[in-house]
C-alpha positions as CSV (number, residue, x, y, z in Angstrom):
1,M,112.1,260.8,25.8
2,T,115.0,260.0,23.5
3,T,118.6,259.3,24.5
4,T,121.4,259.6,22.0
5,E,124.9,258.3,22.7
6,F,128.1,259.9,21.4
7,Q,131.8,259.0,21.9
8,V,133.9,262.0,22.8
9,T,137.7,262.1,22.5
10,G,140.2,264.4,24.2
11,M,138.6,264.7,27.7
12,T,140.9,264.1,30.6
13,C,139.2,265.6,33.7
14,G,136.0,266.8,35.3
15,H,136.6,270.3,33.9
16,C,136.5,268.8,30.4
17,E,133.2,267.1,31.3
18,M,131.8,270.5,32.5
19,S,132.8,272.2,29.3
20,V,131.1,269.6,27.1
21,R,128.0,269.6,29.4
22,E,127.7,273.4,29.2
23,E,127.9,273.6,25.4
24,V,125.5,270.6,24.7
25,T,122.9,271.9,27.3
26,K,122.6,275.0,25.1
27,I,121.0,273.0,22.3
28,A,117.2,273.5,22.0
29,G,115.2,270.5,23.3
30,V,118.0,269.0,25.3
31,D,116.7,267.9,28.8
32,S,119.8,266.3,30.3
33,V,123.4,265.6,29.5
34,D,125.5,262.9,31.1
35,V,129.2,262.9,30.2
36,S,132.2,260.9,31.5
37,H,135.9,261.6,30.7
38,Q,136.7,258.2,32.0
39,T,134.6,256.4,29.4
40,G,134.4,259.1,26.8
41,R,130.7,258.6,26.7
42,L,128.2,261.4,26.2
43,L,124.4,260.7,26.6
44,V,122.0,263.4,25.5
45,T,118.4,263.1,26.6
46,S,115.7,265.1,24.9
47,D,111.9,265.2,24.2
48,V,112.5,264.8,20.5
49,P,115.4,263.3,18.6
50,V,118.4,265.7,18.9
51,D,120.2,267.0,15.8
52,T,123.4,264.9,15.8
53,S,125.3,267.6,13.9
54,A,124.4,270.2,16.5
55,V,125.7,268.0,19.3
56,I,129.0,267.3,17.4
57,A,129.3,271.1,16.8
58,A,128.7,271.9,20.5
59,V,131.4,269.4,21.5
60,D,133.7,270.9,19.0
61,E,133.0,274.3,20.4
62,A,134.0,272.9,23.8
63,G,137.3,271.8,22.3
64,Y,136.8,268.1,21.8
65,Q,135.6,265.7,19.1
66,A,132.5,263.6,19.1
67,V,131.0,260.9,16.9
68,S,127.7,259.3,17.1
69,A,127.9,255.9,18.9
């Protein structure tokens, strides 16, 4: 298992977290997603290293911005 951490900006509530979680979960190979609007932290767990650009694009699709931490 591999866990990759990202910092997400713009989230203000649980609905924001849900939107990010839904988009990132769609990425092939992603096993779990842990996201917090309070800390801005996104943890993506997968069997193989996840494509960083795919995660950033998924967060963008949800309406927020992410950078690899």
